[in-house]
C-alpha positions in Angstrom: 13.8 12.4 26.8 10.1 11.6 26.5 9.3 8.6 24.4 6.2 8.5 22.3 3.9 5.6 23.4 3.3 2.8 20.9 -0.5 3.6 21.0 0.1 6.7 18.9 2.0 4.9 16.2 -0.7 2.1 16.1 -3.5 4.7 15.9 -1.7 6.5 13.1 -1.1 3.2 11.2 -4.8 2.3 11.6 -5.8 5.7 10.2 -3.5 5.3 7.3 -4.7 1.8 6.6 -8.3 3.0 6.8 -7.6 5.8 4.3 -6.0 3.2 2.0 -9.1 0.9 2.2 -11.4 3.9 1.5 -9.2 4.8 -1.5 -9.3 1.2 -2.9 -13.1 0.8 -2.4 -14.3 4.3 -3.5 -12.0 5.2 -6.4 -12.2 3.9 -10.0 -8.8 5.1 -11.3 -6.2 2.4 -11.4 -3.4 4.7 -10.4 -5.2 5.9 -7.3 -6.0 2.3 -6.4 -2.3 1.5 -6.6 -1.4 4.5 -4.5 -4.0 3.4 -1.9 -2.5 -0.1 -1.8 0.9 1.5 -1.2 -0.6 3.5 1.6 -1.9 0.4 3.2 1.5 -1.3 2.9 3.1 1.7 4.5 0.7 1.5 7.4 1.6 -2.1 7.9 5.3 -1.1 7.8 4.7 1.5 10.5 3.1 -1.2 12.6 6.1 -3.5 12.1 8.5 -0.8 13.0 6.5 0.2 16.1 6.5 -3.3 17.5 10.1 -3.8 16.5 11.1 -0.7 18.5 8.8 -1.6 21.4 10.1 -5.1 21.7 13.7 -4.2 21.0 13.8 -6.7 18.2 15.1 -6.4 14.7 12.7 -8.9 13.1 10.1 -6.2 12.4 12.6 -4.2 10.5 13.5 -7.3 8.4 9.8 -7.8 7.6 9.6 -4.1 6.6 12.5 -4.6 4.2 10.7 -7.7 2.7 7.4 -5.8 2.3 9.3 -2.9 0.6 10.9 -5.3 -1.9 7.5 -6.9 -2.7 5.9 -3.5 -3.0 8.6 -2.3 -5.4 8.0 -5.4 -7.6 4.3 -4.9 -7.4 4.6 -1.3 -8.5 6.9 -2.2 -11.4 4.6 -5.0 -12.7 1.4 -3.1 -11.9 2.4 0.1 -13.7 3.6 -1.9 -16.7 0.2 -3.5 -16.9 -1.6 -0.2 -16.5 0.5 1.4 -19.3 -0.2 -1.6 -21.6 -3.9 -1.3 -20.8 -3.9 2.4 -21.4 -2.2 2.0 -24.8 -4.9 -0.6 -25.7 -8.0 1.0 -24.3 -6.9 4.7 -23.7 -8.4 4.7 -20.2 -7.2 3.8 -16.7 -10.7 3.7 -15.2 -11.4 0.3 -13.7 -15.1 0.3 -14.8 -14.1 0.8 -18.4 -11.5 -2.0 -18.5 -13.2 -5.3 -19.2 -10.4 -7.3 -20.7 -11.3 -10.6 -19.1 -15.0 -10.5 -19.9 -16.4 -12.2 -23.1 
């Protein structure tokens, strides 16, 4: 059986993280920004799992579990805030939402 080197996983994680950063920086829709943040978190999870497998250690998998728990909480709270803002302003574009400005 031929094992895939860790470099391939790390390159894939870097590409996914880069795509997430581009999505956060370039998009103005709050839903797309949240999806880009989730993509970045999944890239970090892939890195944790890759190093966990490479080092034959379970700590990386424990970190992935914790990141997934925090990400689930972030999505629940974030989507509730977005729904509340949409009901108030009828838009999810970040440029149009100026709730904290005077």
